[in-house]
C-alpha positions as CSV (number, residue, x, y, z in Angstrom):
1,M,-16.6,-3.4,-17.3
2,K,-18.8,-4.3,-14.2
3,T,-21.3,-1.8,-12.9
4,N,-19.4,1.2,-10.9
5,N,-21.0,2.6,-8.1
6,L,-17.1,3.3,-6.4
7,C,-17.0,6.5,-4.6
8,I,-13.9,7.7,-3.3
9,T,-13.1,10.1,-0.1
10,N,-11.5,13.3,-2.0
11,T,-8.9,14.8,0.8
12,L,-9.2,18.2,-1.5
13,T,-13.0,18.4,-1.0
14,R,-13.3,16.5,2.2
15,K,-16.4,14.7,1.0
16,K,-16.8,10.8,-0.6
17,E,-17.5,11.5,-3.7
18,A,-18.5,9.0,-6.9
19,F,-15.8,8.2,-9.1
20,E,-15.8,9.5,-12.4
21,P,-12.5,8.7,-14.8
22,L,-11.4,11.8,-16.9
23,H,-11.1,9.6,-20.2
24,A,-13.0,5.8,-19.1
25,P,-12.2,3.2,-18.9
26,L,-8.2,4.3,-19.0
27,V,-7.6,5.7,-15.3
28,G,-4.2,7.5,-14.4
29,M,-3.1,7.4,-11.1
30,Y,0.4,8.4,-9.4
31,V,1.5,7.7,-5.8
32,C,4.5,9.0,-4.0
33,G,6.7,6.3,-3.6
34,P,9.6,5.9,-1.6
35,T,13.0,7.8,-0.9
36,V,15.6,5.0,-1.0
37,Y,18.2,5.2,1.7
38,G,17.3,2.5,4.0
39,D,15.0,-0.6,4.5
40,P,11.3,-0.2,4.2
41,H,9.2,-0.3,7.6
42,L,5.7,-0.5,8.1
43,G,4.7,2.7,7.4
44,H,5.7,2.1,3.7
45,A,4.1,-0.8,4.0
46,R,1.1,0.7,4.9
47,S,1.0,3.6,1.6
48,A,2.0,0.3,-0.7
49,V,-0.6,-2.1,0.2
50,T,-3.7,0.9,0.2
51,F,-2.7,1.8,-3.0
52,D,-2.4,-1.7,-4.3
53,I,-5.6,-2.3,-2.9
54,L,-7.1,0.8,-5.3
55,F,-5.0,-0.7,-8.3
56,R,-6.0,-3.8,-7.9
57,Y,-9.9,-3.2,-7.5
58,L,-10.0,-0.7,-10.6
59,K,-8.8,-3.6,-12.9
60,H,-11.2,-5.8,-11.4
61,L,-13.8,-3.3,-12.2
62,G,-12.7,-3.6,-15.7
63,Y,-10.4,-0.3,-15.8
64,K,-7.2,0.0,-17.7
65,V,-5.1,1.7,-15.0
66,R,-1.6,3.1,-15.3
67,Y,-0.4,3.6,-12.3
68,I,3.1,5.4,-11.5
69,R,5.0,5.4,-8.7
70,N,8.5,7.2,-8.6
71,I,11.1,6.3,-6.6
72,T,13.3,9.4,-5.0
73,D,16.6,9.0,-5.6
74,V,17.9,12.6,-5.6
75,G,16.7,16.0,-4.2
76,H,14.9,14.9,-0.7
77,L,16.8,16.7,2.3
78,E,17.1,16.0,5.7
79,H,14.0,17.2,7.7
80,D,11.9,17.6,4.0
81,A,14.0,21.1,4.3
82,D,15.2,23.2,1.7
83,E,18.5,23.1,3.8
84,G,21.1,20.4,4.7
85,E,22.1,17.0,3.0
86,D,20.5,14.8,1.1
87,K,19.2,11.7,2.6
88,I,20.7,9.5,0.1
89,A,24.3,11.3,-0.3
90,K,24.5,11.5,3.6
91,K,23.9,7.2,3.8
92,A,26.8,7.0,0.8
93,R,29.2,9.0,3.0
94,L,28.7,7.2,5.6
95,E,28.8,3.7,3.7
96,Q,31.7,5.4,1.5
97,L,29.5,4.1,-1.4
98,E,28.9,6.2,-4.6
99,P,24.8,7.7,-4.1
100,M,23.5,5.6,-7.1
101,E,24.6,2.5,-5.6
102,V,22.5,3.6,-2.7
103,A,20.1,4.1,-4.5
104,Q,20.0,0.9,-6.5
105,Y,20.4,-1.3,-3.3
106,Y,17.7,-0.2,-1.4
107,T,15.3,-0.2,-4.5
108,N,16.4,-4.1,-5.0
109,R,15.5,-4.5,-1.4
110,Y,12.2,-2.5,-1.5
111,H,11.1,-4.2,-4.2
112,A,11.9,-7.7,-2.9
113,F,10.0,-7.0,0.6
114,M,7.0,-5.5,-1.8
115,D,7.0,-8.5,-3.7
116,R,7.1,-10.9,-0.3
117,M,3.7,-9.1,0.5
118,G,2.1,-9.4,-2.9
119,V,1.9,-6.2,-3.6
120,L,1.9,-5.6,-7.6
121,R,4.7,-3.6,-9.5
122,P,3.2,-0.4,-10.9
123,S,3.2,0.1,-14.9
124,I,5.7,2.4,-14.8
125,E,8.1,3.1,-11.8
126,P,10.5,6.6,-12.5
127,L,13.1,7.7,-10.9
128,A,13.5,11.3,-10.3
129,S,17.2,11.1,-11.3
130,G,16.0,10.1,-14.5
131,H,13.9,13.2,-15.6
132,I,16.2,16.0,-14.3
133,L,15.2,17.2,-17.9
134,E,11.9,17.3,-17.3
135,Q,11.9,19.2,-13.9
136,I,14.3,22.1,-15.5
137,E,11.5,22.6,-18.0
138,L,9.3,22.6,-15.1
139,V,11.0,25.0,-13.5
140,K,11.6,27.0,-16.9
141,R,7.9,27.4,-17.1
142,I,7.3,28.4,-13.7
143,L,9.9,31.0,-13.8
144,E,8.4,32.5,-16.9
145,A,4.8,32.5,-15.4
146,G,6.2,34.9,-12.7
147,F,5.5,32.5,-9.8
148,A,9.8,31.9,-9.2
149,Y,12.7,33.5,-8.8
150,E,16.2,33.0,-9.1
151,V,18.6,34.2,-6.3
152,N,22.3,33.1,-6.4
153,G,21.8,30.4,-8.6
154,S,19.1,28.7,-6.8
155,V,15.2,29.1,-8.0
156,Y,12.6,29.1,-5.3
157,F,8.5,29.2,-6.0
158,D,7.1,32.4,-4.4
159,V,4.1,31.5,-2.6
160,P,2.6,34.6,-1.2
161,K,2.1,35.9,-4.9
162,Y,1.1,32.7,-5.9
163,N,-1.1,33.0,-2.8
164,A,-2.7,36.5,-4.6
165,S,-4.3,33.9,-7.7
166,Y,-4.6,30.8,-6.2
167,P,-5.5,29.4,-2.6
168,Y,-2.4,28.3,-1.3
169,G,-2.9,25.5,1.3
170,K,-6.6,24.3,0.4
171,L,-5.2,20.1,0.4
172,S,-3.8,20.7,4.3
173,G,-6.4,23.6,5.1
174,R,-3.4,25.4,6.3
175,V,-3.5,29.4,5.8
176,L,-0.4,31.6,4.6
177,D,-0.4,34.3,7.2
178,E,-0.1,31.1,10.0
179,L,2.6,29.6,7.5
180,L,4.2,32.7,7.6
181,A,4.3,33.0,11.5
182,T,5.6,29.4,12.3
183,T,8.3,29.6,9.4
184,R,9.8,32.8,10.2
185,E,11.7,31.3,13.3
186,N,13.2,28.5,11.4
187,L,15.0,30.6,8.5
188,A,18.1,29.3,9.2
189,S,20.5,29.6,6.1
190,Q,17.7,29.8,4.3
191,D,17.8,33.9,3.9
192,E,18.1,34.5,0.2
193,K,14.2,33.2,0.4
194,H,12.2,36.3,-0.4
195,N,9.5,34.7,2.2
196,P,9.9,32.1,4.6
197,A,7.4,30.2,3.2
198,D,8.5,29.7,-0.1
199,F,10.1,26.5,-1.3
200,A,13.2,25.4,-3.4
201,L,12.6,24.2,-7.5
202,W,16.1,24.2,-7.8
203,K,19.0,24.5,-5.8
204,K,23.1,25.5,-6.5
205,A,25.0,22.5,-5.6
206,M,27.4,23.4,-2.5
207,P,31.0,22.3,-3.1
208,E,30.9,19.3,-1.1
209,H,27.3,18.2,-2.9
210,I,28.0,15.1,-4.3
211,M,24.9,14.7,-6.8
212,R,24.0,17.8,-9.2
213,W,23.7,18.2,-13.0
214,P,24.0,21.1,-14.9
215,S,21.1,24.1,-15.4
216,P,20.6,27.2,-16.8
217,W,20.9,28.8,-13.2
218,S,23.9,26.5,-11.5
219,E,25.1,23.4,-11.7
220,G,22.6,21.9,-9.1
221,F,19.7,19.6,-8.1
222,P,16.0,19.4,-8.3
223,G,13.9,20.7,-5.2
224,W,11.8,17.3,-3.5
225,H,8.6,18.6,-4.7
226,T,9.5,19.5,-8.0
227,E,10.5,15.6,-9.4
228,C,6.4,14.4,-8.6
229,T,4.6,17.4,-10.8
230,A,7.1,16.6,-13.7
231,M,7.1,12.6,-13.8
232,S,3.2,12.8,-13.5
233,H,3.0,15.2,-16.3
234,K,5.0,13.5,-18.0
235,Y,3.6,10.3,-17.8
236,L,-0.5,11.2,-17.5
237,G,-0.8,14.4,-18.8
238,Q,-2.7,16.6,-16.8
239,P,-5.1,16.9,-15.0
240,F,-5.6,12.7,-14.4
241,D,-7.6,11.0,-11.8
242,I,-6.1,9.6,-8.6
243,H,-3.2,11.3,-6.8
244,G,-2.2,9.2,-3.8
245,G,0.2,9.0,-0.7
246,G,1.0,8.9,2.7
247,M,-1.0,11.7,4.6
248,D,2.5,13.3,6.1
249,L,3.1,14.1,2.7
250,M,0.0,16.3,2.6
251,F,2.0,19.1,3.6
252,P,4.4,20.4,1.9
253,H,4.9,17.9,-0.7
254,H,1.5,17.7,-2.2
255,E,0.8,21.4,-1.1
256,A,3.3,22.3,-3.6
257,E,2.1,19.6,-6.2
258,I,-0.9,21.9,-6.6
259,A,1.3,25.3,-6.9
260,Q,3.2,23.9,-9.1
261,S,1.0,22.3,-11.6
262,C,-1.3,25.5,-11.6
263,A,2.0,27.8,-12.4
264,A,2.9,25.8,-14.8
265,Y,-0.1,24.5,-16.3
266,G,-3.2,26.8,-15.1
267,Q,-4.4,24.1,-13.8
268,E,-4.7,21.0,-10.7
269,P,-3.0,18.0,-11.8
270,C,-5.3,15.7,-10.6
271,R,-9.1,15.1,-9.6
272,Y,-9.0,13.0,-6.4
273,W,-6.4,13.1,-3.5
274,V,-6.4,9.9,-1.6
275,H,-4.2,9.4,1.1
276,N,-3.4,6.6,3.9
277,N,-3.1,7.4,7.5
278,M,-0.4,6.2,9.8
279,I,0.8,3.7,11.6
280,T,1.3,4.3,15.2
281,I,3.2,2.8,17.8
282,N,1.9,3.8,21.3
283,G,0.1,6.4,20.0
284,K,3.0,8.3,18.0
285,K,3.7,8.3,14.4
286,M,6.0,5.3,13.6
287,G,8.9,7.0,11.3
288,K,12.6,7.0,10.6
289,S,13.0,10.4,11.8
290,L,11.6,9.6,15.4
291,G,13.3,6.4,16.1
292,N,10.2,4.0,16.4
293,F,10.2,2.6,13.4
294,I,10.4,-1.5,12.8
295,T,11.6,-2.7,9.4
296,L,9.9,-5.6,7.7
297,E,13.2,-7.6,7.8
298,E,12.9,-7.3,11.1
299,F,9.1,-8.0,11.2
300,F,9.6,-11.2,9.3
301,S,12.7,-12.4,10.6
302,G,10.9,-11.5,14.6
303,K,14.5,-10.0,15.0
304,H,13.2,-6.5,16.9
305,A,13.0,-5.9,20.4
306,A,9.3,-5.1,20.3
307,L,8.4,-8.2,18.6
308,T,7.6,-11.6,20.4
309,Q,7.9,-13.8,17.4
310,A,8.6,-13.2,13.5
311,Y,5.5,-12.2,11.3
312,D,4.9,-14.4,7.7
313,P,4.5,-11.5,5.1
314,M,0.8,-12.2,4.4
315,T,0.1,-11.9,8.2
316,I,1.6,-8.2,7.9
317,R,-0.8,-7.1,5.0
318,F,-3.7,-9.0,6.4
319,F,-2.7,-6.8,9.6
320,I,-2.7,-3.5,7.4
321,L,-6.3,-4.7,5.5
322,Q,-8.1,-4.9,8.9
323,A,-8.5,-1.1,9.3
324,H,-9.5,1.1,6.8
325,Y,-6.8,2.9,4.8
326,R,-8.0,6.5,6.5
327,S,-8.0,5.6,9.8
328,T,-4.6,5.1,12.2
329,L,-3.0,1.8,12.5
330,D,-1.7,1.0,15.8
331,F,0.7,-1.9,16.3
332,S,0.8,-4.6,18.9
333,N,2.0,-8.2,18.9
334,E,-1.5,-9.2,20.1
335,A,-3.1,-7.2,16.9
336,L,-0.2,-9.0,15.1
337,Q,-1.8,-12.5,16.4
338,S,-5.2,-12.1,15.8
339,A,-4.1,-10.7,12.4
340,E,-2.2,-14.3,12.0
341,K,-5.7,-16.3,13.1
342,G,-8.0,-14.1,11.0
343,L,-5.8,-14.9,7.9
344,Q,-5.3,-18.5,8.5
345,R,-9.4,-18.4,8.7
346,L,-9.6,-17.0,5.2
347,L,-6.8,-19.2,3.7
348,Q,-8.3,-22.4,4.8
349,M,-11.2,-21.9,2.8
350,K,-9.5,-22.9,-0.2
351,P,-8.8,-26.2,1.2
352,A,-12.1,-26.8,2.5
353,L,-13.7,-25.7,-0.8
354,E,-11.7,-28.2,-2.2
355,R,-13.7,-30.8,0.1
356,V,-16.9,-29.9,-0.6
357,K,-19.5,-32.3,-2.1
358,A,-21.5,-30.5,-4.4
359,S,-25.3,-32.0,-4.6
360,G,-28.3,-31.0,-7.2
361,N,-30.2,-30.0,-3.8
362,G,-28.3,-26.7,-2.4
363,S,-30.0,-24.0,-1.3
364,L,-27.3,-21.4,-0.5
365,S,-27.4,-19.4,-4.1
366,P,-29.5,-16.3,-2.2
367,A,-27.4,-15.9,0.7
368,L,-24.6,-16.1,-1.7
369,Q,-25.5,-14.0,-4.0
370,Q,-26.5,-11.4,-1.3
371,L,-22.3,-11.9,-0.3
372,S,-21.7,-11.1,-3.7
373,V,-23.7,-7.6,-3.5
374,D,-22.2,-7.0,-0.1
375,C,-18.2,-7.4,-1.1
376,Y,-19.1,-5.4,-4.2
377,A,-20.8,-2.7,-2.1
378,A,-18.2,-2.9,1.1
379,M,-15.7,-2.1,-1.8
380,D,-17.4,0.3,-3.8
381,D,-17.9,2.0,-0.1
382,D,-14.2,4.3,-0.4
383,F,-12.4,0.7,-0.5
384,N,-13.7,-0.6,2.9
385,T,-11.3,-3.8,3.5
386,P,-12.2,-4.2,7.0
387,V,-15.9,-4.5,6.2
388,L,-15.1,-6.9,2.9
389,I,-13.1,-9.2,5.3
390,A,-16.3,-9.2,7.6
391,H,-18.5,-10.5,5.0
392,L,-15.9,-13.2,3.7
393,F,-15.4,-14.4,7.4
394,D,-19.6,-15.0,6.7
395,L,-18.4,-17.0,3.5
396,A,-15.3,-18.9,5.0
397,K,-18.8,-20.5,7.7
398,M,-21.1,-21.4,5.0
399,V,-17.9,-22.9,3.2
400,N,-16.9,-24.7,6.6
401,S,-20.3,-26.1,7.1
402,A,-20.5,-27.8,3.6
403,A,-17.2,-29.1,3.8
404,D,-18.5,-30.6,7.2
405,N,-21.9,-32.3,5.5
406,K,-23.4,-29.6,7.8
407,A,-24.7,-27.6,5.0
408,V,-25.2,-28.7,1.2
409,F,-23.5,-26.9,-1.6
410,S,-25.4,-27.4,-5.5
411,E,-22.6,-27.2,-8.6
412,E,-23.8,-23.5,-8.5
413,D,-23.2,-22.9,-4.5
414,L,-19.4,-24.3,-5.3
415,A,-18.9,-22.4,-8.3
416,M,-20.3,-18.7,-6.8
417,A,-18.3,-19.7,-3.5
418,R,-14.7,-20.5,-5.7
419,K,-15.3,-17.2,-7.4
420,L,-15.9,-14.8,-4.3
421,Y,-13.0,-16.6,-2.7
422,Q,-11.0,-16.0,-6.4
423,D,-12.4,-12.2,-6.8
424,F,-11.9,-10.8,-3.3
425,V,-9.4,-13.1,-1.2
426,E,-7.3,-13.4,-4.3
427,E,-7.4,-10.8,-6.7
428,V,-8.8,-7.6,-4.6
429,L,-7.0,-8.1,-1.4
430,G,-4.1,-10.1,-2.8
431,L,-3.7,-12.6,0.1
432,S,-2.4,-15.8,-0.4
433,S,0.2,-18.5,1.4
434,S,3.6,-17.4,0.9
435,A,6.0,-19.5,-0.6
436,S,7.1,-21.1,2.8
437,E,3.8,-21.4,4.0
438,G,2.7,-23.8,0.8
439,K,5.2,-25.7,1.4
440,S,4.8,-26.1,5.2
441,Q,0.4,-26.9,4.1
442,E,1.8,-29.5,1.1
443,V,3.9,-31.5,3.9
444,L,0.9,-31.2,6.3
445,E,-1.1,-32.5,3.4
446,G,0.9,-35.4,2.6
447,V,1.5,-36.7,6.6
448,M,-2.5,-36.1,6.8
449,D,-3.2,-38.5,4.0
450,I,-0.9,-41.0,5.3
451,L,-2.5,-40.5,9.0
452,L,-6.3,-41.0,7.6
453,E,-5.0,-43.9,5.0
454,I,-3.2,-45.9,8.4
455,R,-6.6,-44.8,10.3
456,A,-9.0,-46.2,7.6
457,Q,-6.9,-49.9,7.4
458,A,-7.3,-49.4,11.1
459,K,-11.1,-49.6,11.3
460,S,-11.1,-51.7,8.3
461,K,-9.8,-54.7,10.3
462,K,-12.1,-52.9,13.5
463,D,-8.7,-51.9,15.7
464,F,-10.9,-49.0,16.0
465,A,-8.5,-48.5,19.2
466,T,-5.9,-47.2,17.0
467,S,-8.1,-45.2,14.7
468,D,-9.8,-43.3,17.8
469,L,-5.8,-42.8,18.9
470,I,-4.8,-41.6,15.6
471,R,-7.8,-38.9,16.3
472,D,-7.4,-38.1,19.4
473,K,-3.9,-37.6,18.9
474,L,-4.7,-35.3,15.8
475,K,-7.4,-33.3,18.7
476,T,-4.7,-32.3,20.9
477,V,-2.4,-30.6,18.1
478,G,-5.4,-28.8,16.8
479,I,-6.4,-31.2,13.6
480,A,-10.2,-32.1,13.6
481,V,-11.0,-35.6,12.1
482,M,-14.5,-36.0,10.4
483,D,-15.8,-39.0,9.3
484,G,-18.5,-39.2,6.9
485,K,-20.1,-41.4,4.1
486,D,-17.4,-41.0,1.3
487,G,-14.7,-41.5,4.4
488,A,-12.6,-39.2,6.6
489,S,-11.9,-35.3,6.1
490,W,-9.6,-33.1,8.6
491,K,-8.9,-28.9,9.2
492,Q,-7.1,-27.1,11.4
493,E,-9.1,-25.6,14.3
């Protein structure tokens, strides 16, 4: 395993901490996945890419990572509340489909879009509906511990009673008295709760509720928060290393998970809490509830009023990686177009590396070794992808200079540069040409081979007018032709 100087910002302690796995070289990571009732948007992509980077880098360091990312296909009610209609069941009713038909369709869509963005599949992807028995057992344990109560077939977590033994609100920084004051006005039909801050562990299904299972308390369904505690415990034990998700899940979802774990098992679920920040549009959070989201399909097709063009999946990925995961990221076409250009600068390193002719007297090894140190330092500093990308742009300058015969790479230099590209651009950042881009690049390279061959023949016949015409015309479309002792080469400017 590579030397580990990795530090992670732990949301729970609000500090950057050295990463020390509980059972190295094993690492357990649980991330809250999507509720599958609609197509993924840019906000979903940010969370998926963020934890894909953690997954990739931990594996790159030599850890054996068990990465769990759940699929919520039951129990997530409208407005993240304990009353109202199940989000998936509502979609099913509107579309006149079975709820699991809706869940399967959007799960498939989620996978397809994430695959295109280079997001690796998790080690295990459990479904909430596939772990009802585990959730029932969790509720039983919490009842037995005295931190929950049953009313009319529903079971609620007793937050004030829990707060007398454990600090409720330690993750989000919320104070129970303030929560009680702000939630008392929003009780609506929740008068069966003892306290307005209490949350559902199990809900009795109303006659119109489609998704329901038998339990010791009623025929019903689990509360939204129950699934993650039950499934993380099943697959990772307790405590495990990293729990991740979007910052919007910190309260109430992750706060409830901590409470459930402490109540049921006497300890917190994990060692490090990691949260990615929001995507914003004009300073406002992007989300389905606000109606200002843009789906990934719309980004890839360009079919949305806010978009001036279509964007490649890798451009979206690079756009996300240009900001630190803990900072907000504001959408704009200008920012995406800049990301598009930056991505091409990095990806053009690969063909440039193929053009480099190594010689024995290169002297860039110390600079390349320092770049390697700097790249690891960036990732070890809380997965700082913007700084890593800046270092990779420095690598691109060195490679382009060597490809243009303005600098000399030794065989050792060339091997180091190739390894840096492979390790950090491809393996850690997960950046590559998309299938369509790859095909287009193949066609472009084929056409350029033909043009350079025609130009070489013209030069051999001393037809310099034709030779210069080809070079000048290519320059007008952004392709530079460089003449060298080994023949002509080209690059996109």
